[in-house]
PyMOL Python script that loads the backbone (N, CA, C, O; Angstrom):
from pymol import cmd

cmd.read_pdbstr("""\
ATOM      1  N   MET A   1      10.308 -33.318  60.289  1.00  0.00           N
ATOM      2  CA  MET A   1      11.672 -33.286  60.771  1.00  0.00           C
ATOM      3  C   MET A   1      12.151 -34.696  61.051  1.00  0.00           C
ATOM      4  O   MET A   1      11.408 -35.539  61.554  1.00  0.00           O
ATOM      5  N   THR A   2      13.378 -34.928  60.722  1.00  0.00           N
ATOM      6  CA  THR A   2      13.918 -36.247  61.001  1.00  0.00           C
ATOM      7  C   THR A   2      14.307 -36.325  62.469  1.00  0.00           C
ATOM      8  O   THR A   2      14.458 -35.307  63.143  1.00  0.00           O
ATOM      9  N   SER A   3      14.464 -37.538  62.945  1.00  0.00           N
ATOM     10  CA  SER A   3      14.817 -37.704  64.358  1.00  0.00           C
ATOM     11  C   SER A   3      16.202 -37.128  64.650  1.00  0.00           C
ATOM     12  O   SER A   3      16.462 -36.660  65.759  1.00  0.00           O
ATOM     13  N   LYS A   4      17.098 -37.163  63.642  1.00  0.00           N
ATOM     14  CA  LYS A   4      18.438 -36.605  63.836  1.00  0.00           C
ATOM     15  C   LYS A   4      18.350 -35.096  64.051  1.00  0.00           C
ATOM     16  O   LYS A   4      19.030 -34.563  64.928  1.00  0.00           O
ATOM     17  N   LEU A   5      17.529 -34.398  63.271  1.00  0.00           N
ATOM     18  CA  LEU A   5      17.350 -32.957  63.417  1.00  0.00           C
ATOM     19  C   LEU A   5      16.698 -32.615  64.742  1.00  0.00           C
ATOM     20  O   LEU A   5      17.065 -31.636  65.392  1.00  0.00           O
ATOM     21  N   LYS A   6      15.722 -33.431  65.142  1.00  0.00           N
ATOM     22  CA  LYS A   6      15.056 -33.184  66.421  1.00  0.00           C
ATOM     23  C   LYS A   6      16.047 -33.286  67.575  1.00  0.00           C
ATOM     24  O   LYS A   6      16.015 -32.477  68.503  1.00  0.00           O
ATOM     25  N   ARG A   7      16.935 -34.292  67.512  1.00  0.00           N
ATOM     26  CA  ARG A   7      17.929 -34.447  68.571  1.00  0.00           C
ATOM     27  C   ARG A   7      18.882 -33.264  68.605  1.00  0.00           C
ATOM     28  O   ARG A   7      19.198 -32.744  69.675  1.00  0.00           O
ATOM     29  N   ALA A   8      19.340 -32.839  67.427  1.00  0.00           N
ATOM     30  CA  ALA A   8      20.257 -31.700  67.373  1.00  0.00           C
ATOM     31  C   ALA A   8      19.574 -30.449  67.913  1.00  0.00           C
ATOM     32  O   ALA A   8      20.183 -29.681  68.658  1.00  0.00           O
ATOM     33  N   LYS A   9      18.322 -30.243  67.543  1.00  0.00           N
ATOM     34  CA  LYS A   9      17.584 -29.091  68.035  1.00  0.00           C
ATOM     35  C   LYS A   9      17.387 -29.193  69.542  1.00  0.00           C
ATOM     36  O   LYS A   9      17.482 -28.190  70.250  1.00  0.00           O
ATOM     37  N   GLY A  10      17.115 -30.389  70.034  1.00  0.00           N
ATOM     38  CA  GLY A  10      16.948 -30.588  71.469  1.00  0.00           C
ATOM     39  C   GLY A  10      18.222 -30.281  72.241  1.00  0.00           C
ATOM     40  O   GLY A  10      18.165 -29.702  73.326  1.00  0.00           O
ATOM     41  N   LYS A  11      19.364 -30.662  71.694  1.00  0.00           N
ATOM     42  CA  LYS A  11      20.641 -30.376  72.349  1.00  0.00           C
ATOM     43  C   LYS A  11      20.897 -28.877  72.398  1.00  0.00           C
ATOM     44  O   LYS A  11      21.346 -28.344  73.412  1.00  0.00           O
ATOM     45  N   LYS A  12      20.603 -28.194  71.273  1.00  0.00           N
ATOM     46  CA  LYS A  12      20.820 -26.745  71.239  1.00  0.00           C
ATOM     47  C   LYS A  12      19.930 -26.042  72.240  1.00  0.00           C
ATOM     48  O   LYS A  12      20.382 -25.131  72.934  1.00  0.00           O
ATOM     49  N   SER A  13      18.678 -26.446  72.329  1.00  0.00           N
ATOM     50  CA  SER A  13      17.785 -25.772  73.277  1.00  0.00           C
ATOM     51  C   SER A  13      18.195 -26.082  74.714  1.00  0.00           C
ATOM     52  O   SER A  13      18.040 -25.239  75.597  1.00  0.00           O
ATOM     53  N   ALA A  14      18.716 -27.283  74.955  1.00  0.00           N
ATOM     54  CA  ALA A  14      19.194 -27.615  76.301  1.00  0.00           C
ATOM     55  C   ALA A  14      20.409 -26.764  76.646  1.00  0.00           C
ATOM     56  O   ALA A  14      20.533 -26.280  77.771  1.00  0.00           O
ATOM     57  N   LEU A  15      21.306 -26.581  75.679  1.00  0.00           N
ATOM     58  CA  LEU A  15      22.473 -25.724  75.917  1.00  0.00           C
ATOM     59  C   LEU A  15      22.039 -24.290  76.175  1.00  0.00           C
ATOM     60  O   LEU A  15      22.554 -23.625  77.073  1.00  0.00           O
ATOM     61  N   ARG A  16      21.080 -23.820  75.375  1.00  0.00           N
ATOM     62  CA  ARG A  16      20.598 -22.454  75.533  1.00  0.00           C
ATOM     63  C   ARG A  16      19.927 -22.281  76.894  1.00  0.00           C
ATOM     64  O   ARG A  16      20.127 -21.263  77.557  1.00  0.00           O
ATOM     65  N   THR A  17      19.139 -23.261  77.311  1.00  0.00           N
ATOM     66  CA  THR A  17      18.476 -23.199  78.606  1.00  0.00           C
ATOM     67  C   THR A  17      19.508 -23.155  79.728  1.00  0.00           C
ATOM     68  O   THR A  17      19.351 -22.407  80.693  1.00  0.00           O
ATOM     69  N   GLY A  18      20.562 -23.958  79.601  1.00  0.00           N
ATOM     70  CA  GLY A  18      21.629 -23.952  80.609  1.00  0.00           C
ATOM     71  C   GLY A  18      22.331 -22.609  80.669  1.00  0.00           C
ATOM     72  O   GLY A  18      22.635 -22.112  81.754  1.00  0.00           O
ATOM     73  N   ARG A  19      22.593 -22.014  79.502  1.00  0.00           N
ATOM     74  CA  ARG A  19      23.240 -20.697  79.460  1.00  0.00           C
ATOM     75  C   ARG A  19      22.357 -19.644  80.102  1.00  0.00           C
ATOM     76  O   ARG A  19      22.831 -18.800  80.863  1.00  0.00           O
ATOM     77  N   ILE A  20      21.071 -19.700  79.791  1.00  0.00           N
ATOM     78  CA  ILE A  20      20.128 -18.719  80.360  1.00  0.00           C
ATOM     79  C   ILE A  20      20.082 -18.867  81.871  1.00  0.00           C
ATOM     80  O   ILE A  20      20.062 -17.868  82.590  1.00  0.00           O
ATOM     81  N   ALA A  21      20.065 -20.097  82.362  1.00  0.00           N
ATOM     82  CA  ALA A  21      20.031 -20.321  83.809  1.00  0.00           C
ATOM     83  C   ALA A  21      21.292 -19.765  84.470  1.00  0.00           C
ATOM     84  O   ALA A  21      21.216 -19.143  85.530  1.00  0.00           O
ATOM     85  N   ARG A  22      22.458 -19.988  83.842  1.00  0.00           N
ATOM     86  CA  ARG A  22      23.702 -19.446  84.397  1.00  0.00           C
ATOM     87  C   ARG A  22      23.692 -17.918  84.396  1.00  0.00           C
ATOM     88  O   ARG A  22      24.141 -17.290  85.355  1.00  0.00           O
ATOM     89  N   LEU A  23      23.177 -17.322  83.317  1.00  0.00           N
ATOM     90  CA  LEU A  23      23.088 -15.863  83.253  1.00  0.00           C
ATOM     91  C   LEU A  23      22.173 -15.323  84.346  1.00  0.00           C
ATOM     92  O   LEU A  23      22.500 -14.339  85.010  1.00  0.00           O
ATOM     93  N   ARG A  24      21.029 -15.971  84.527  1.00  0.00           N
ATOM     94  CA  ARG A  24      20.099 -15.526  85.567  1.00  0.00           C
ATOM     95  C   ARG A  24      20.730 -15.650  86.944  1.00  0.00           C
ATOM     96  O   ARG A  24      20.546 -14.780  87.795  1.00  0.00           O
ATOM     97  N   ALA A  25      21.464 -16.717  87.164  1.00  0.00           N
ATOM     98  CA  ALA A  25      22.123 -16.905  88.456  1.00  0.00           C
ATOM     99  C   ALA A  25      23.175 -15.828  88.678  1.00  0.00           C
ATOM    100  O   ALA A  25      23.292 -15.291  89.780  1.00  0.00           O
ATOM    101  N   SER A  26      23.942 -15.508  87.639  1.00  0.00           N
ATOM    102  CA  SER A  26      24.972 -14.481  87.802  1.00  0.00           C
ATOM    103  C   SER A  26      24.345 -13.112  88.016  1.00  0.00           C
ATOM    104  O   SER A  26      24.879 -12.296  88.768  1.00  0.00           O
ATOM    105  N   VAL A  27      23.213 -12.852  87.360  1.00  0.00           N
ATOM    106  CA  VAL A  27      22.522 -11.570  87.553  1.00  0.00           C
ATOM    107  C   VAL A  27      22.016 -11.460  88.982  1.00  0.00           C
ATOM    108  O   VAL A  27      22.117 -10.397  89.595  1.00  0.00           O
ATOM    109  N   SER A  28      21.473 -12.544  89.519  1.00  0.00           N
ATOM    110  CA  SER A  28      20.975 -12.479  90.892  1.00  0.00           C
ATOM    111  C   SER A  28      22.124 -12.268  91.884  1.00  0.00           C
ATOM    112  O   SER A  28      21.959 -11.570  92.884  1.00  0.00           O
ATOM    113  N   VAL A  29      23.283 -12.871  91.608  1.00  0.00           N
ATOM    114  CA  VAL A  29      24.445 -12.655  92.466  1.00  0.00           C
ATOM    115  C   VAL A  29      24.891 -11.196  92.362  1.00  0.00           C
ATOM    116  O   VAL A  29      25.204 -10.566  93.372  1.00  0.00           O
ATOM    117  N   GLU A  30      24.918 -10.663  91.136  1.00  0.00           N
ATOM    118  CA  GLU A  30      25.309  -9.263  90.949  1.00  0.00           C
ATOM    119  C   GLU A  30      24.323  -8.325  91.635  1.00  0.00           C
ATOM    120  O   GLU A  30      24.727  -7.327  92.232  1.00  0.00           O
ATOM    121  N   ASP A  31      23.023  -8.643  91.554  1.00  0.00           N
ATOM    122  CA  ASP A  31      22.022  -7.829  92.237  1.00  0.00           C
ATOM    123  C   ASP A  31      22.260  -7.811  93.743  1.00  0.00           C
ATOM    124  O   ASP A  31      22.138  -6.768  94.386  1.00  0.00           O
ATOM    125  N   GLU A  32      22.600  -8.963  94.297  1.00  0.00           N
ATOM    126  CA  GLU A  32      22.857  -9.062  95.729  1.00  0.00           C
ATOM    127  C   GLU A  32      24.099  -8.252  96.109  1.00  0.00           C
ATOM    128  O   GLU A  32      24.098  -7.545  97.117  1.00  0.00           O
ATOM    129  N   LEU A  33      25.161  -8.357  95.299  1.00  0.00           N
ATOM    130  CA  LEU A  33      26.376  -7.581  95.563  1.00  0.00           C
ATOM    131  C   LEU A  33      26.100  -6.089  95.457  1.00  0.00           C
ATOM    132  O   LEU A  33      26.599  -5.304  96.263  1.00  0.00           O
ATOM    133  N   LEU A  34      25.310  -5.696  94.469  1.00  0.00           N
ATOM    134  CA  LEU A  34      24.958  -4.284  94.314  1.00  0.00           C
ATOM    135  C   LEU A  34      24.171  -3.794  95.523  1.00  0.00           C
ATOM    136  O   LEU A  34      24.409  -2.691  96.014  1.00  0.00           O
ATOM    137  N   ARG A  35      23.235  -4.609  96.006  1.00  0.00           N
ATOM    138  CA  ARG A  35      22.440  -4.235  97.175  1.00  0.00           C
ATOM    139  C   ARG A  35      23.341  -4.049  98.396  1.00  0.00           C
ATOM    140  O   ARG A  35      23.188  -3.082  99.143  1.00  0.00           O
ATOM    141  N   LEU A  36      24.275  -4.972  98.596  1.00  0.00           N
ATOM    142  CA  LEU A  36      25.191  -4.856  99.723  1.00  0.00           C
ATOM    143  C   LEU A  36      26.085  -3.629  99.602  1.00  0.00           C
ATOM    144  O   LEU A  36      26.337  -2.940 100.591  1.00  0.00           O
ATOM    145  N   ALA A  37      26.561  -3.356  98.400  1.00  0.00           N
ATOM    146  CA  ALA A  37      27.413  -2.182  98.188  1.00  0.00           C
ATOM    147  C   ALA A  37      26.636  -0.899  98.465  1.00  0.00           C
ATOM    148  O   ALA A  37      27.177   0.052  99.029  1.00  0.00           O
ATOM    149  N   GLU A  38      25.368  -0.877  98.067  1.00  0.00           N
ATOM    150  CA  GLU A  38      24.542   0.313  98.301  1.00  0.00           C
ATOM    151  C   GLU A  38      24.306   0.533  99.784  1.00  0.00           C
ATOM    152  O   GLU A  38      24.295   1.670 100.256  1.00  0.00           O
ATOM    153  N   GLU A  39      24.116  -0.554 100.519  1.00  0.00           N
ATOM    154  CA  GLU A  39      23.914  -0.414 101.963  1.00  0.00           C
ATOM    155  C   GLU A  39      25.158   0.169 102.633  1.00  0.00           C
ATOM    156  O   GLU A  39      25.065   0.976 103.557  1.00  0.00           O
ATOM    157  N   ASN A  40      26.326  -0.261 102.144  1.00  0.00           N
ATOM    158  CA  ASN A  40      27.569   0.190 102.761  1.00  0.00           C
ATOM    159  C   ASN A  40      27.996   1.577 102.305  1.00  0.00           C
ATOM    160  O   ASN A  40      28.541   2.346 103.097  1.00  0.00           O
ATOM    161  N   ALA A  41      27.755   1.911 101.035  1.00  0.00           N
ATOM    162  CA  ALA A  41      28.282   3.162 100.490  1.00  0.00           C
ATOM    163  C   ALA A  41      27.218   4.246 100.358  1.00  0.00           C
ATOM    164  O   ALA A  41      27.560   5.393 100.072  1.00  0.00           O
ATOM    165  N   GLY A  42      25.972   3.931 100.553  1.00  0.00           N
ATOM    166  CA  GLY A  42      24.907   4.909 100.354  1.00  0.00           C
ATOM    167  C   GLY A  42      24.451   4.885  98.908  1.00  0.00           C
ATOM    168  O   GLY A  42      25.260   5.101  98.006  1.00  0.00           O
ATOM    169  N   SER A  43      23.198   4.632  98.672  1.00  0.00           N
ATOM    170  CA  SER A  43      22.708   4.442  97.310  1.00  0.00           C
ATOM    171  C   SER A  43      22.629   5.740  96.530  1.00  0.00           C
ATOM    172  O   SER A  43      22.629   5.708  95.299  1.00  0.00           O
ATOM    173  N   GLU A  44      22.562   6.880  97.201  1.00  0.00           N
ATOM    174  CA  GLU A  44      22.423   8.141  96.472  1.00  0.00           C
ATOM    175  C   GLU A  44      23.652   8.426  95.611  1.00  0.00           C
ATOM    176  O   GLU A  44      23.508   8.890  94.480  1.00  0.00           O
ATOM    177  N   ALA A  45      24.830   8.167  96.107  1.00  0.00           N
ATOM    178  CA  ALA A  45      26.043   8.436  95.334  1.00  0.00           C
ATOM    179  C   ALA A  45      26.060   7.596  94.063  1.00  0.00           C
ATOM    180  O   ALA A  45      26.514   8.071  93.022  1.00  0.00           O
ATOM    181  N   ARG A  46      25.582   6.381  94.126  1.00  0.00           N
ATOM    182  CA  ARG A  46      25.579   5.491  92.964  1.00  0.00           C
ATOM    183  C   ARG A  46      24.641   6.002  91.890  1.00  0.00           C
ATOM    184  O   ARG A  46      24.987   5.941  90.710  1.00  0.00           O
ATOM    185  N   TRP A  47      23.491   6.494  92.240  1.00  0.00           N
ATOM    186  CA  TRP A  47      22.476   6.830  91.251  1.00  0.00           C
ATOM    187  C   TRP A  47      22.540   8.281  90.786  1.00  0.00           C
ATOM    188  O   TRP A  47      21.871   8.637  89.817  1.00  0.00           O
ATOM    189  N   ASN A  48      23.317   9.118  91.441  1.00  0.00           N
ATOM    190  CA  ASN A  48      23.398  10.507  91.026  1.00  0.00           C
ATOM    191  C   ASN A  48      24.561  10.775  90.086  1.00  0.00           C
ATOM    192  O   ASN A  48      24.774  11.919  89.684  1.00  0.00           O
ATOM    193  N   ARG A  49      25.302   9.763  89.734  1.00  0.00           N
ATOM    194  CA  ARG A  49      26.420   9.951  88.816  1.00  0.00           C
ATOM    195  C   ARG A  49      25.890  10.223  87.413  1.00  0.00           C
ATOM    196  O   ARG A  49      24.853   9.688  87.020  1.00  0.00           O
ATOM    197  N   PRO A  50      26.612  11.064  86.652  1.00  0.00           N
ATOM    198  CA  PRO A  50      26.190  11.300  85.269  1.00  0.00           C
ATOM    199  C   PRO A  50      26.343  10.027  84.442  1.00  0.00           C
ATOM    200  O   PRO A  50      27.188   9.181  84.731  1.00  0.00           O
ATOM    201  N   ARG A  51      25.524   9.908  83.425  1.00  0.00           N
ATOM    202  CA  ARG A  51      25.614   8.745  82.539  1.00  0.00           C
ATOM    203  C   ARG A  51      26.865   8.864  81.692  1.00  0.00           C
ATOM    204  O   ARG A  51      27.297   9.968  81.362  1.00  0.00           O
ATOM    205  N   LYS A  52      27.430   7.758  81.350  1.00  0.00           N
ATOM    206  CA  LYS A  52      28.661   7.722  80.551  1.00  0.00           C
ATOM    207  C   LYS A  52      28.306   7.397  79.102  1.00  0.00           C
ATOM    208  O   LYS A  52      27.294   6.756  78.818  1.00  0.00           O
ATOM    209  N   GLN A  53      29.156   7.851  78.206  1.00  0.00           N
ATOM    210  CA  GLN A  53      29.007   7.540  76.794  1.00  0.00           C
ATOM    211  C   GLN A  53      30.329   6.986  76.290  1.00  0.00           C
ATOM    212  O   GLN A  53      31.385   7.580  76.510  1.00  0.00           O
ATOM    213  N   ARG A  54      30.268   5.863  75.624  1.00  0.00           N
ATOM    214  CA  ARG A  54      31.468   5.253  75.080  1.00  0.00           C
ATOM    215  C   ARG A  54      31.841   5.996  73.803  1.00  0.00           C
ATOM    216  O   ARG A  54      31.016   6.174  72.908  1.00  0.00           O
ATOM    217  N   ILE A  55      33.098   6.424  73.736  1.00  0.00           N
ATOM    218  CA  ILE A  55      33.593   7.112  72.550  1.00  0.00           C
ATOM    219  C   ILE A  55      34.954   6.546  72.176  1.00  0.00           C
ATOM    220  O   ILE A  55      35.577   5.817  72.948  1.00  0.00           O
ATOM    221  N   SER A  56      35.395   6.891  70.995  1.00  0.00           N
ATOM    222  CA  SER A  56      36.741   6.559  70.582  1.00  0.00           C
ATOM    223  C   SER A  56      37.489   7.879  70.479  1.00  0.00           C
ATOM    224  O   SER A  56      37.054   8.792  69.777  1.00  0.00           O
ATOM    225  N   LEU A  57      38.593   7.979  71.166  1.00  0.00           N
ATOM    226  CA  LEU A  57      39.335   9.228  71.249  1.00  0.00           C
ATOM    227  C   LEU A  57      40.806   8.941  70.984  1.00  0.00           C
ATOM    228  O   LEU A  57      41.401   8.067  71.614  1.00  0.00           O
ATOM    229  N   ARG A  58      41.378   9.674  70.059  1.00  0.00           N
ATOM    230  CA  ARG A  58      42.794   9.483  69.758  1.00  0.00           C
ATOM    231  C   ARG A  58      43.597  10.464  70.595  1.00  0.00           C
ATOM    232  O   ARG A  58      43.419  11.678  70.495  1.00  0.00           O
ATOM    233  N   VAL A  59      44.485   9.922  71.424  1.00  0.00           N
ATOM    234  CA  VAL A  59      45.289  10.710  72.350  1.00  0.00           C
ATOM    235  C   VAL A  59      46.746  10.322  72.129  1.00  0.00           C
ATOM    236  O   VAL A  59      47.051   9.171  71.814  1.00  0.00           O
ATOM    237  N   ASP A  60      47.644  11.292  72.297  1.00  0.00           N
ATOM    238  CA  ASP A  60      49.069  10.990  72.152  1.00  0.00           C
ATOM    239  C   ASP A  60      49.469   9.844  73.078  1.00  0.00           C
ATOM    240  O   ASP A  60      49.022   9.766  74.223  1.00  0.00           O
ATOM    241  N   ARG A  61      50.300   8.978  72.573  1.00  0.00           N
ATOM    242  CA  ARG A  61      50.735   7.805  73.339  1.00  0.00           C
ATOM    243  C   ARG A  61      51.388   8.225  74.656  1.00  0.00           C
ATOM    244  O   ARG A  61      51.183   7.583  75.686  1.00  0.00           O
ATOM    245  N   GLU A  62      52.173   9.303  74.621  1.00  0.00           N
ATOM    246  CA  GLU A  62      52.855   9.773  75.829  1.00  0.00           C
ATOM    247  C   GLU A  62      51.858  10.183  76.905  1.00  0.00           C
ATOM    248  O   GLU A  62      52.086   9.960  78.094  1.00  0.00           O
ATOM    249  N   VAL A  63      50.749  10.785  76.476  1.00  0.00           N
ATOM    250  CA  VAL A  63      49.722  11.214  77.430  1.00  0.00           C
ATOM    251  C   VAL A  63      49.093   9.994  78.094  1.00  0.00           C
ATOM    252  O   VAL A  63      48.947   9.951  79.315  1.00  0.00           O
ATOM    253  N   VAL A  64      48.722   9.003  77.283  1.00  0.00           N
ATOM    254  CA  VAL A  64      48.110   7.785  77.825  1.00  0.00           C
ATOM    255  C   VAL A  64      49.091   7.064  78.738  1.00  0.00           C
ATOM    256  O   VAL A  64      48.713   6.605  79.816  1.00  0.00           O
ATOM    257  N   ASP A  65      50.342   6.961  78.318  1.00  0.00           N
ATOM    258  CA  ASP A  65      51.352   6.293  79.152  1.00  0.00           C
ATOM    259  C   ASP A  65      51.506   6.991  80.498  1.00  0.00           C
ATOM    260  O   ASP A  65      51.646   6.336  81.531  1.00  0.00           O
ATOM    261  N   TRP A  66      51.480   8.327  80.485  1.00  0.00           N
ATOM    262  CA  TRP A  66      51.617   9.074  81.728  1.00  0.00           C
ATOM    263  C   TRP A  66      50.449   8.788  82.669  1.00  0.00           C
ATOM    264  O   TRP A  66      50.654   8.550  83.859  1.00  0.00           O
ATOM    265  N   PHE A  67      49.215   8.811  82.134  1.00  0.00           N
ATOM    266  CA  PHE A  67      48.052   8.522  82.973  1.00  0.00           C
ATOM    267  C   PHE A  67      48.102   7.088  83.496  1.00  0.00           C
ATOM    268  O   PHE A  67      47.807   6.843  84.665  1.00  0.00           O
ATOM    269  N   LYS A  68      48.476   6.141  82.635  1.00  0.00           N
ATOM    270  CA  LYS A  68      48.556   4.743  83.057  1.00  0.00           C
ATOM    271  C   LYS A  68      49.633   4.537  84.115  1.00  0.00           C
ATOM    272  O   LYS A  68      49.488   3.684  84.991  1.00  0.00           O
ATOM    273  N   SER A  69      50.711   5.311  84.039  1.00  0.00           N
ATOM    274  CA  SER A  69      51.797   5.147  85.002  1.00  0.00           C
ATOM    275  C   SER A  69      51.374   5.543  86.414  1.00  0.00           C
ATOM    276  O   SER A  69      52.037   5.173  87.384  1.00  0.00           O
ATOM    277  N   ARG A  70      50.302   6.274  86.537  1.00  0.00           N
ATOM    278  CA  ARG A  70      49.793   6.692  87.841  1.00  0.00           C
ATOM    279  C   ARG A  70      48.966   5.602  88.519  1.00  0.00           C
ATOM    280  O   ARG A  70      48.514   5.776  89.651  1.00  0.00           O
ATOM    281  N   GLY A  71      48.767   4.471  87.824  1.00  0.00           N
ATOM    282  CA  GLY A  71      48.045   3.352  88.416  1.00  0.00           C
ATOM    283  C   GLY A  71      46.680   3.149  87.788  1.00  0.00           C
ATOM    284  O   GLY A  71      46.312   3.848  86.845  1.00  0.00           O
ATOM    285  N   PRO A  72      45.925   2.182  88.317  1.00  0.00           N
ATOM    286  CA  PRO A  72      44.607   1.874  87.765  1.00  0.00           C
ATOM    287  C   PRO A  72      43.668   3.076  87.840  1.00  0.00           C
ATOM    288  O   PRO A  72      43.814   3.944  88.700  1.00  0.00           O
ATOM    289  N   GLY A  73      42.714   3.106  86.933  1.00  0.00           N
ATOM    290  CA  GLY A  73      41.725   4.170  86.938  1.00  0.00           C
ATOM    291  C   GLY A  73      42.111   5.360  86.075  1.00  0.00           C
ATOM    292  O   GLY A  73      41.636   6.473  86.301  1.00  0.00           O
ATOM    293  N   TYR A  74      42.966   5.133  85.092  1.00  0.00           N
ATOM    294  CA  TYR A  74      43.432   6.258  84.279  1.00  0.00           C
ATOM    295  C   TYR A  74      42.300   6.909  83.490  1.00  0.00           C
ATOM    296  O   TYR A  74      42.313   8.123  83.289  1.00  0.00           O
ATOM    297  N   GLN A  75      41.327   6.129  83.043  1.00  0.00           N
ATOM    298  CA  GLN A  75      40.208   6.705  82.290  1.00  0.00           C
ATOM    299  C   GLN A  75      39.362   7.602  83.189  1.00  0.00           C
ATOM    300  O   GLN A  75      38.881   8.647  82.751  1.00  0.00           O
ATOM    301  N   THR A  76      39.184   7.203  84.424  1.00  0.00           N
ATOM    302  CA  THR A  76      38.435   8.018  85.379  1.00  0.00           C
ATOM    303  C   THR A  76      39.168   9.318  85.642  1.00  0.00           C
ATOM    304  O   THR A  76      38.548  10.379  85.714  1.00  0.00           O
ATOM    305  N   ARG A  77      40.492   9.246  85.785  1.00  0.00           N
ATOM    306  CA  ARG A  77      41.270  10.473  86.007  1.00  0.00           C
ATOM    307  C   ARG A  77      41.172  11.412  84.813  1.00  0.00           C
ATOM    308  O   ARG A  77      41.035  12.623  84.985  1.00  0.00           O
ATOM    309  N   ILE A  78      41.242  10.858  83.596  1.00  0.00           N
ATOM    310  CA  ILE A  78      41.100  11.691  82.400  1.00  0.00           C
ATOM    311  C   ILE A  78      39.730  12.358  82.399  1.00  0.00           C
ATOM    312  O   ILE A  78      39.617  13.544  82.092  1.00  0.00           O
ATOM    313  N   ASN A  79      38.694  11.604  82.740  1.00  0.00           N
ATOM    314  CA  ASN A  79      37.340  12.159  82.768  1.00  0.00           C
ATOM    315  C   ASN A  79      37.224  13.280  83.800  1.00  0.00           C
ATOM    316  O   ASN A  79      36.600  14.307  83.531  1.00  0.00           O
ATOM    317  N   ARG A  80      37.821  13.088  84.978  1.00  0.00           N
ATOM    318  CA  ARG A  80      37.759  14.122  86.017  1.00  0.00           C
ATOM    319  C   ARG A  80      38.450  15.402  85.575  1.00  0.00           C
ATOM    320  O   ARG A  80      37.953  16.500  85.830  1.00  0.00           O
ATOM    321  N   ILE A  81      39.591  15.265  84.916  1.00  0.00           N
ATOM    322  CA  ILE A  81      40.312  16.447  84.441  1.00  0.00           C
ATOM    323  C   ILE A  81      39.496  17.168  83.373  1.00  0.00           C
ATOM    324  O   ILE A  81      39.388  18.394  83.393  1.00  0.00           O
ATOM    325  N   LEU A  82      38.927  16.413  82.448  1.00  0.00           N
ATOM    326  CA  LEU A  82      38.092  17.035  81.410  1.00  0.00           C
ATOM    327  C   LEU A  82      36.876  17.721  82.019  1.00  0.00           C
ATOM    328  O   LEU A  82      36.481  18.795  81.566  1.00  0.00           O
ATOM    329  N   ARG A  83      36.275  17.111  83.045  1.00  0.00           N
ATOM    330  CA  ARG A  83      35.127  17.717  83.718  1.00  0.00           C
ATOM    331  C   ARG A  83      35.531  19.037  84.382  1.00  0.00           C
ATOM    332  O   ARG A  83      34.804  20.027  84.307  1.00  0.00           O
ATOM    333  N   ARG A  84      36.706  19.036  85.035  1.00  0.00           N
ATOM    334  CA  ARG A  84      37.187  20.273  85.665  1.00  0.00           C
ATOM    335  C   ARG A  84      37.370  21.383  84.639  1.00  0.00           C
ATOM    336  O   ARG A  84      36.982  22.527  84.875  1.00  0.00           O
ATOM    337  N   VAL A  85      37.960  21.043  83.505  1.00  0.00           N
ATOM    338  CA  VAL A  85      38.155  22.023  82.439  1.00  0.00           C
ATOM    339  C   VAL A  85      36.807  22.531  81.939  1.00  0.00           C
ATOM    340  O   VAL A  85      36.646  23.729  81.708  1.00  0.00           O
ATOM    341  N   MET A  86      35.837  21.633  81.769  1.00  0.00           N
ATOM    342  CA  MET A  86      34.499  22.013  81.316  1.00  0.00           C
ATOM    343  C   MET A  86      33.847  22.972  82.311  1.00  0.00           C
ATOM    344  O   MET A  86      33.281  23.989  81.911  1.00  0.00           O
ATOM    345  N   GLU A  87      33.924  22.653  83.610  1.00  0.00           N
ATOM    346  CA  GLU A  87      33.295  23.496  84.622  1.00  0.00           C
ATOM    347  C   GLU A  87      33.963  24.863  84.701  1.00  0.00           C
ATOM    348  O   GLU A  87      33.284  25.874  84.881  1.00  0.00           O
ATOM    349  N   GLU A  88      35.288  24.904  84.569  1.00  0.00           N
ATOM    350  CA  GLU A  88      35.991  26.187  84.550  1.00  0.00           C
ATOM    351  C   GLU A  88      35.560  27.014  83.342  1.00  0.00           C
ATOM    352  O   GLU A  88      35.363  28.224  83.448  1.00  0.00           O
ATOM    353  N   GLY A  89      35.420  26.363  82.212  1.00  0.00           N
ATOM    354  CA  GLY A  89      34.963  27.055  81.006  1.00  0.00           C
ATOM    355  C   GLY A  89      33.559  27.608  81.168  1.00  0.00           C
ATOM    356  O   GLY A  89      33.265  28.709  80.703  1.00  0.00           O
ATOM    357  N   LYS A  90      32.689  26.848  81.826  1.00  0.00           N
ATOM    358  CA  LYS A  90      31.327  27.327  82.076  1.00  0.00           C
ATOM    359  C   LYS A  90      31.344  28.546  82.985  1.00  0.00           C
ATOM    360  O   LYS A  90      30.585  29.490  82.768  1.00  0.00           O
ATOM    361  N   LYS A  91      32.206  28.537  84.008  1.00  0.00           N
ATOM    362  CA  LYS A  91      32.288  29.680  84.922  1.00  0.00           C
ATOM    363  C   LYS A  91      32.738  30.929  84.179  1.00  0.00           C
ATOM    364  O   LYS A  91      32.202  32.016  84.396  1.00  0.00           O
ATOM    365  N   ARG A  92      33.728  30.769  83.299  1.00  0.00           N
ATOM    366  CA  ARG A  92      34.219  31.915  82.535  1.00  0.00           C
ATOM    367  C   ARG A  92      33.172  32.476  81.591  1.00  0.00           C
ATOM    368  O   ARG A  92      33.109  33.683  81.359  1.00  0.00           O
ATOM    369  N   MET A  93      32.355  31.591  81.053  1.00  0.00           N
ATOM    370  CA  MET A  93      31.331  32.001  80.091  1.00  0.00           C
ATOM    371  C   MET A  93      30.046  32.448  80.785  1.00  0.00           C
ATOM    372  O   MET A  93      29.127  32.938  80.128  1.00  0.00           O
ATOM    373  N   GLY A  94      29.972  32.284  82.108  1.00  0.00           N
ATOM    374  CA  GLY A  94      28.789  32.688  82.854  1.00  0.00           C
ATOM    375  C   GLY A  94      27.638  31.700  82.783  1.00  0.00           C
ATOM    376  O   GLY A  94      26.494  32.047  83.075  1.00  0.00           O
ATOM    377  N   GLU A  95      27.944  30.454  82.390  1.00  0.00           N
ATOM    378  CA  GLU A  95      26.906  29.414  82.327  1.00  0.00           C
ATOM    379  C   GLU A  95      26.764  28.775  83.696  1.00  0.00           C
ATOM    380  O   GLU A  95      27.595  28.960  84.585  1.00  0.00           O
ATOM    381  N   LYS A  96      25.678  28.013  83.837  1.00  0.00           N
ATOM    382  CA  LYS A  96      25.477  27.244  85.076  1.00  0.00           C
ATOM    383  C   LYS A  96      25.791  25.810  84.855  1.00  0.00           C
ATOM    384  O   LYS A  96      25.682  25.005  85.780  1.00  0.00           O
TER     385      LYS A  96
END
""", "prot")
cmd.dss("prot")
cmd.show_as("cartoon", "prot")
cmd.util.cbc("prot")
cmd.orient("prot")
């Protein structure tokens, strides 16, 4: 390897090391915030939530606009309504 390549490689690894250090620092800060939130809100509620799945869903623009007009958290509200419909359907079908 030429000295020019070694220097370029050294700079890249230094940049990568700096990025990794920043990521680790941000993760430790997030861990601390999560720990504090769990102490205040109770950790059971955080861990008993169902897992989420990212999907792409085509919805009428008017429907999305209406949910958004109600303020932040429109996706959560849509999910809650769908969950209610699902649970009602299970009750009608005799499922648990």
